[in-house]
C-alpha positions as CSV (number, residue, x, y, z in Angstrom):
1,X,62.7,113.3,-50.7
2,X,61.4,116.1,-48.5
3,X,58.6,115.1,-46.1
4,X,59.3,118.0,-43.7
5,X,56.2,120.1,-44.4
6,X,53.3,120.1,-42.0
7,X,51.0,118.5,-44.6
8,X,53.5,115.8,-45.4
9,X,54.0,115.0,-41.7
10,X,50.2,114.9,-41.1
11,X,49.7,112.5,-44.0
12,X,52.6,110.4,-42.7
13,X,51.2,110.3,-39.2
14,X,47.8,109.1,-40.6
15,X,49.4,106.4,-42.7
16,X,51.5,105.2,-39.7
17,X,48.4,105.2,-37.5
18,X,46.6,103.0,-39.9
19,X,49.5,100.7,-40.1
20,X,49.7,100.5,-36.3
21,X,46.1,99.2,-36.4
22,X,47.0,96.4,-38.7
23,X,46.2,98.0,-42.1
24,X,48.5,98.7,-45.0
25,X,48.7,102.4,-45.9
26,X,50.8,104.5,-48.4
27,X,51.1,108.1,-49.6
28,X,49.7,107.9,-53.2
29,X,49.2,109.9,-56.4
30,X,50.3,113.4,-57.2
31,X,52.0,114.0,-53.9
32,X,54.4,111.1,-54.6
33,X,55.0,112.4,-58.2
34,X,55.8,115.9,-56.9
35,X,58.1,114.6,-54.2
36,X,60.1,112.6,-56.7
37,X,60.3,115.7,-58.9
38,X,61.5,117.8,-56.0
39,X,58.4,119.9,-55.9
40,X,56.3,120.9,-52.9
41,X,52.9,119.0,-53.2
42,X,49.8,121.1,-52.8
43,X,47.9,118.2,-51.2
44,X,48.6,114.7,-49.8
45,X,46.5,111.6,-50.2
46,X,46.7,108.3,-48.4
47,X,45.6,104.9,-49.8
48,X,44.8,102.1,-47.4
49,X,43.4,98.6,-47.0
50,X,41.2,99.9,-44.2
51,X,37.5,100.1,-45.0
52,X,35.9,103.6,-44.7
53,X,34.1,102.6,-41.5
54,X,37.4,101.5,-40.0
55,X,39.1,104.7,-41.0
56,X,36.3,106.7,-39.3
57,X,36.6,104.6,-36.1
58,X,40.4,105.2,-36.0
59,X,40.0,108.9,-36.7
60,X,36.7,110.1,-35.1
61,X,36.8,113.6,-36.5
62,X,36.4,112.6,-40.1
63,X,34.2,113.6,-43.0
64,X,32.8,110.8,-45.1
65,X,32.6,112.9,-48.3
66,X,32.6,109.8,-50.6
67,X,32.4,106.8,-48.3
68,X,30.5,104.9,-51.0
69,X,33.6,105.2,-53.1
70,X,35.9,104.6,-50.2
71,X,37.0,108.2,-49.6
72,X,37.2,109.8,-46.2
73,X,38.7,113.2,-45.2
74,X,40.8,113.3,-42.1
75,X,41.2,116.9,-40.9
76,X,44.5,118.2,-39.6
77,X,45.2,118.0,-35.9
78,X,44.1,120.9,-33.8
79,X,46.8,123.4,-32.8
80,X,47.6,124.3,-29.2
81,X,44.8,126.9,-29.1
82,X,42.2,124.3,-30.2
83,X,41.7,125.8,-33.7
84,X,41.7,123.4,-36.6
85,X,44.0,124.0,-39.5
86,X,42.2,124.6,-42.7
87,X,43.1,121.4,-44.6
88,X,42.4,117.7,-44.6
89,X,44.1,114.6,-45.8
90,X,42.1,112.4,-48.2
91,X,42.2,108.7,-47.2
92,X,40.9,106.3,-49.8
93,X,40.4,102.5,-49.5
94,X,42.1,100.3,-52.0
95,X,39.5,99.5,-54.7
96,X,38.8,98.4,-58.2
97,X,36.0,100.0,-60.2
98,X,33.2,98.8,-62.3
99,X,31.8,100.5,-65.4
100,X,31.4,104.3,-65.5
101,X,27.9,104.9,-66.9
102,X,27.8,108.6,-66.1
103,X,31.4,109.2,-67.4
104,X,32.6,110.2,-63.9
105,X,31.6,107.8,-61.1
106,X,31.9,104.0,-61.1
107,X,28.6,102.1,-61.0
108,X,30.2,99.6,-58.7
109,X,33.2,99.8,-56.3
110,X,34.9,96.7,-55.0
111,X,37.1,97.3,-52.0
112,X,40.4,95.5,-51.9
113,X,43.5,94.9,-49.7
114,X,45.8,94.9,-52.7
115,X,47.5,98.2,-53.7
116,X,48.3,96.7,-57.1
117,X,44.6,96.6,-58.0
118,X,44.0,100.1,-56.6
119,X,46.6,101.9,-58.9
120,X,45.2,100.2,-62.0
121,X,42.1,102.4,-61.7
122,X,44.0,105.7,-61.6
123,X,44.5,108.0,-64.6
124,X,48.2,108.3,-65.5
125,X,51.3,106.3,-64.7
126,X,53.0,109.3,-63.1
127,X,50.0,109.5,-60.7
128,X,50.0,105.8,-59.9
129,X,53.0,105.7,-57.5
130,X,52.9,104.7,-53.8
131,X,55.3,105.8,-51.1
132,X,56.0,103.7,-48.0
133,X,55.8,106.2,-45.1
134,X,58.3,104.1,-43.0
135,X,61.0,103.3,-45.5
136,X,60.4,106.0,-48.2
137,X,60.4,103.2,-50.8
138,X,58.4,104.0,-53.9
139,X,56.1,101.2,-55.1
140,X,55.7,101.3,-58.9
141,X,53.4,98.8,-60.5
142,X,52.7,100.9,-63.7
143,X,56.1,102.1,-64.9
144,X,55.4,105.5,-63.5
145,X,59.0,106.3,-62.4
146,X,60.2,105.4,-65.9
147,X,57.6,107.8,-67.5
148,X,58.7,110.5,-65.0
149,X,62.3,110.1,-66.1
150,X,61.4,110.1,-69.8
151,X,58.9,113.0,-69.4
152,X,55.8,111.1,-70.7
153,X,52.1,111.4,-69.9
154,X,50.6,107.9,-70.4
155,X,47.3,106.4,-69.2
156,X,47.4,103.4,-66.9
157,X,46.0,100.7,-69.1
158,X,44.1,101.2,-72.4
159,X,43.6,105.0,-73.1
160,X,40.1,104.7,-74.5
161,X,39.0,102.9,-71.3
162,X,40.7,105.4,-69.0
163,X,39.2,108.4,-70.8
164,X,35.9,106.7,-71.1
165,X,35.7,106.5,-67.3
166,X,36.1,110.2,-67.0
167,X,36.4,112.5,-70.0
168,X,37.9,115.2,-67.9
169,X,41.1,113.1,-67.9
170,X,41.8,114.4,-71.4
171,X,42.1,117.9,-70.1
172,X,44.2,116.7,-67.2
173,X,46.6,115.1,-69.6
174,X,47.0,118.4,-71.4
175,X,47.5,120.3,-68.1
176,X,50.1,117.8,-66.8
177,X,52.0,117.7,-70.1
178,X,52.1,121.5,-70.1
179,X,53.0,122.0,-66.5
180,X,55.9,119.5,-66.5
181,X,57.0,120.1,-70.1
182,X,56.2,116.5,-70.9
183,X,55.0,114.8,-74.1
184,X,51.8,112.8,-74.4
185,X,52.4,109.1,-75.3
186,X,51.3,108.3,-78.8
187,X,48.3,106.0,-78.0
188,X,47.2,108.3,-75.3
189,X,47.4,111.3,-77.7
190,X,45.5,109.4,-80.4
191,X,42.7,108.5,-78.0
192,X,42.4,112.1,-76.9
193,X,42.0,113.3,-80.5
194,X,39.4,110.7,-81.2
195,X,37.4,111.2,-78.0
196,X,37.7,115.1,-77.9
197,X,34.0,115.7,-78.9
198,X,32.9,113.7,-75.8
199,X,34.4,116.3,-73.5
200,X,30.9,117.9,-73.5
201,X,29.8,115.1,-71.2
202,X,31.8,116.7,-68.4
203,X,30.2,119.5,-66.4
204,X,31.1,123.0,-67.4
205,X,32.4,123.7,-63.9
206,X,34.9,120.9,-64.1
207,X,36.0,122.0,-67.5
208,X,36.4,125.6,-66.3
209,X,38.5,124.6,-63.4
210,X,41.0,122.7,-65.6
211,X,41.2,125.5,-68.1
212,X,41.8,128.0,-65.4
213,X,44.6,125.9,-63.9
214,X,46.2,125.6,-67.4
215,X,46.1,129.4,-67.6
216,X,47.6,130.1,-64.2
217,X,50.2,127.4,-63.7
218,X,52.9,129.1,-65.7
219,X,52.8,127.1,-69.0
220,X,49.6,128.5,-70.5
221,X,51.0,128.8,-74.1
222,X,52.0,125.1,-74.2
223,X,48.7,124.1,-72.7
224,X,46.7,125.8,-75.4
225,X,48.9,124.5,-78.1
226,X,48.2,121.0,-76.8
227,X,44.5,121.7,-76.5
228,X,44.6,122.6,-80.2
229,X,46.7,119.6,-81.3
230,X,44.4,117.2,-79.4
231,X,41.2,118.7,-81.0
232,X,40.0,119.8,-77.5
233,X,40.3,123.5,-78.2
234,X,37.5,123.7,-80.7
235,X,35.3,121.8,-78.3
236,X,35.8,123.8,-75.1
237,X,36.6,127.2,-76.6
238,X,35.6,127.4,-80.3
239,X,35.8,131.2,-80.1
240,X,39.5,130.9,-79.5
241,X,40.0,128.3,-82.2
242,X,38.5,130.8,-84.7
243,X,41.5,133.2,-84.0
244,X,43.7,130.9,-86.1
245,X,44.5,132.3,-89.5
246,X,42.9,135.7,-88.8
247,X,45.5,138.1,-90.2
248,X,46.5,141.4,-88.5
249,X,48.0,144.6,-89.9
250,X,51.8,143.9,-90.0
251,X,52.7,147.4,-89.0
252,X,51.1,146.9,-85.6
253,X,51.3,143.1,-85.3
254,X,54.5,141.8,-86.9
255,X,54.2,138.6,-84.9
256,X,51.5,137.2,-87.0
257,X,47.8,136.3,-86.8
258,X,45.4,136.7,-83.8
259,X,46.1,133.1,-82.6
260,X,49.9,133.6,-82.6
261,X,49.5,137.0,-80.8
262,X,47.3,135.4,-78.2
263,X,49.7,132.5,-77.6
264,X,52.5,135.1,-77.0
265,X,50.4,136.8,-74.3
266,X,49.7,133.4,-72.7
267,X,53.5,132.7,-72.7
268,X,54.0,135.9,-70.7
269,X,51.6,134.9,-67.9
270,X,53.5,133.9,-64.8
271,X,52.7,131.0,-62.6
272,X,50.2,132.1,-59.9
273,X,48.7,135.0,-61.9
274,X,45.1,135.8,-61.2
275,X,42.4,133.9,-63.0
276,X,40.9,137.2,-64.3
277,X,44.1,138.5,-65.8
278,X,44.7,135.1,-67.4
279,X,41.2,135.0,-69.0
280,X,41.6,138.7,-70.0
281,X,44.8,137.8,-71.8
282,X,43.2,134.8,-73.5
283,X,40.0,136.6,-74.6
284,X,41.1,140.3,-75.1
285,X,41.0,139.8,-78.9
286,X,38.2,137.3,-79.1
287,X,36.1,139.9,-81.0
288,X,38.6,140.2,-83.9
289,X,37.6,137.2,-86.0
290,X,34.0,138.4,-86.5
291,X,35.0,142.0,-87.1
292,X,37.9,141.3,-89.5
293,X,37.8,143.4,-92.7
294,X,40.3,144.6,-95.2
295,X,40.0,148.4,-95.6
296,X,41.7,150.5,-98.3
297,X,44.5,151.5,-95.9
298,X,44.9,148.4,-93.8
299,X,43.3,145.4,-92.0
300,X,40.8,146.6,-89.5
301,X,38.7,145.2,-86.6
302,X,36.2,147.9,-86.0
303,X,34.4,147.5,-82.7
304,X,36.2,144.4,-81.8
305,X,36.5,145.3,-78.1
306,X,32.7,145.8,-77.9
307,X,31.9,142.6,-79.8
308,X,34.6,140.8,-77.8
309,X,33.0,141.9,-74.5
310,X,29.7,140.4,-75.5
311,X,31.4,137.2,-76.6
312,X,33.4,137.1,-73.4
313,X,30.3,137.4,-71.3
314,X,28.8,134.4,-73.0
315,X,32.0,132.4,-72.3
316,X,32.0,133.4,-68.7
317,X,28.4,132.5,-68.3
318,X,29.0,129.2,-70.0
319,X,31.8,128.4,-67.6
320,X,29.7,129.6,-64.7
321,X,32.3,132.0,-63.5
322,X,31.4,134.1,-60.5
323,X,29.8,137.5,-61.0
324,X,32.8,139.3,-59.6
325,X,35.3,137.5,-61.8
326,X,33.0,137.9,-64.8
327,X,32.8,141.7,-64.3
328,X,36.6,142.0,-64.0
329,X,37.2,139.9,-67.2
330,X,34.6,141.9,-69.1
331,X,36.3,145.1,-67.9
332,X,39.7,143.9,-69.1
333,X,38.4,143.0,-72.6
334,X,36.2,146.1,-72.9
335,X,39.0,148.6,-71.9
336,X,42.1,147.1,-73.4
337,X,42.1,149.5,-76.4
338,X,41.7,152.6,-74.3
339,X,45.4,152.8,-73.6
340,X,45.9,154.1,-77.2
341,X,44.4,157.4,-76.1
342,X,46.0,157.6,-72.6
343,X,48.4,160.4,-73.5
344,X,45.6,162.5,-75.0
345,X,43.0,162.0,-72.2
346,X,41.8,164.9,-70.2
347,X,42.9,164.8,-66.5
348,X,39.4,163.9,-65.5
349,X,39.1,161.1,-68.1
350,X,42.4,159.7,-67.1
351,X,41.6,159.7,-63.4
352,X,38.3,157.9,-64.1
353,X,40.2,155.4,-66.2
354,X,42.4,154.7,-63.2
355,X,39.3,154.1,-61.1
356,X,38.6,150.8,-62.9
357,X,38.7,148.0,-60.3
358,X,42.1,146.2,-60.1
359,X,43.6,148.7,-62.5
360,X,47.0,147.0,-62.0
361,X,45.5,144.1,-64.1
362,X,44.6,146.6,-66.8
363,X,48.2,147.8,-66.9
364,X,49.6,144.3,-67.0
365,X,47.3,143.2,-69.8
366,X,48.4,146.2,-71.8
367,X,52.0,145.4,-71.1
368,X,51.6,141.8,-72.3
369,X,49.6,143.1,-75.3
370,X,52.5,145.4,-76.3
371,X,55.2,142.9,-75.6
372,X,53.4,140.4,-77.9
373,X,53.1,142.8,-80.8
374,X,55.0,146.0,-81.6
375,X,56.9,146.0,-78.3
376,X,56.5,149.7,-77.8
377,X,55.9,150.3,-74.1
378,X,55.7,154.1,-74.1
379,X,52.0,154.2,-73.4
380,X,52.3,151.6,-70.7
381,X,55.2,153.4,-69.0
382,X,53.2,156.7,-69.2
383,X,50.1,155.2,-67.7
384,X,52.0,153.3,-65.0
385,X,54.0,156.3,-63.9
386,X,50.8,158.5,-63.7
387,X,48.8,155.8,-61.9
388,X,51.4,155.3,-59.2
389,X,52.3,159.0,-58.8
390,X,48.7,160.2,-58.3
391,X,47.5,159.9,-54.7
392,X,44.2,158.1,-54.3
393,X,42.5,161.2,-52.9
394,X,43.2,162.9,-56.3
395,X,41.9,159.9,-58.2
396,X,38.8,159.5,-56.0
397,X,38.3,162.8,-54.2
398,X,35.4,163.3,-51.9
399,X,32.5,165.0,-53.8
400,X,32.3,168.8,-53.4
401,X,28.5,168.7,-53.7
402,X,25.8,166.1,-53.8
403,X,22.3,165.9,-55.1
404,X,21.0,167.1,-51.7
405,X,23.1,170.2,-52.2
406,X,21.5,170.8,-55.5
407,X,18.0,170.4,-54.0
408,X,18.9,172.8,-51.2
409,X,20.0,175.3,-53.8
410,X,16.6,175.2,-55.4
411,X,17.1,172.7,-58.2
412,X,14.4,170.1,-58.9
413,X,15.6,166.5,-59.4
414,X,15.6,165.6,-63.0
415,X,17.7,164.7,-66.1
416,X,20.0,167.7,-65.6
417,X,21.1,166.5,-62.1
418,X,23.6,164.0,-63.4
419,X,25.0,166.4,-66.0
420,X,25.5,169.1,-63.4
421,X,27.2,166.7,-60.9
422,X,29.4,165.3,-63.7
423,X,30.4,168.8,-64.7
424,X,31.4,169.6,-61.1
425,X,33.3,166.3,-60.7
426,X,35.1,166.9,-64.0
427,X,36.2,170.4,-62.9
428,X,37.3,169.0,-59.5
429,X,39.4,166.3,-61.2
430,X,40.9,168.8,-63.6
431,X,41.9,170.9,-60.5
432,X,40.0,174.0,-61.6
433,X,37.7,174.0,-58.5
434,X,38.3,172.8,-55.0
435,X,35.5,174.1,-52.7
436,X,31.8,173.7,-52.3
437,X,31.2,177.4,-53.1
438,X,33.2,177.1,-56.4
439,X,31.1,174.0,-57.2
440,X,27.8,175.7,-56.7
441,X,29.0,178.7,-58.8
442,X,29.9,176.3,-61.6
443,X,26.4,174.7,-61.3
444,X,24.8,178.1,-61.8
445,X,26.9,178.8,-64.8
446,X,26.2,175.4,-66.4
447,X,22.5,175.6,-65.5
448,X,22.3,178.9,-67.5
449,X,23.9,177.3,-70.5
450,X,21.7,174.2,-70.3
451,X,18.6,176.4,-69.8
């Protein structure tokens, strides 16, 4: 078990300091699970018999973010220059919880000195393990090590009660099962299917965060298959559920319907991919179900990119995604069909296409789209080669003239301004002009035509 990382050592120091003051203390939860699996934990938590006030006395530089629930954050030690590292260890007092009227927080918290009571309130057996910082012994009161070996996600105690305390745990069960390649225990699975409609009691931000983790942890396809099987998909993303059974023209999509195609894209998302690329892959064809029609020649989805962009905007707003992320996801959905014309585009049109923010994500979405359908990557390879071979100064050259130059040349501001400037920029991008004088000459020619 590797406790060599800085975070692991910091958590171990905190636990040992608490022990030196006469309290019991253990590493607990997901960090113990990950250590047993040979993974590097993202975060470390400590559980202790010390009350929050005692923790804050032992560690003066603390943040009582949830002291009423027994949770205190202990920041990392300062480095030699006095700057604080940008993480903290969560220290929680052993406790048992009362009822959860709001579906998230306990109405009553009873602090305890018994770690056995503390683990009983936690979500899943694989997250209910304790690690002795001195002996490296794992304390297991919930059969968590057995479920780790068997690859099973099981609630601690009665599933309906655990999910009733916090409905988000249903999404966490899906995420853990997908991430680790585990199955969900039968009673836990049945409870999730029965309670799925209650997921709406959870804030949209918390649902969003779980969905985005599912999409970016490297097992997105499995996660969405489990969302569907547990009845959660139609609750959190009904637009994606409607992709199922929507046929596609077999000459372009031999893989099957829109749902199967989307799952294949999700399967291609690597762990650590951006949230925007992941959402673009999930939602790029969300406009196909409402635009499906059988034409005389083949199945068609006229305008599905435009319809899908509007639907995607609603989903992003519903999930309260940031404006920047929303704009990028909308761009991915809106532009994913433009690659079909990439070999026929004028030089100016192609260069403007390349100006789209994070164009690398546009390329990657197109590659995933092709790999998940006809597997013809010729358009992708063409666009990729052109994009990487063109210098940025050719894609975004400094303007040859501005509106001020037009005014100085005697033109009055008005509707023709934009048309004239666009014509100049087109010619510049095409390489037919390269000087201010040539630009002004072109303006005079275009003005005569417009006039």
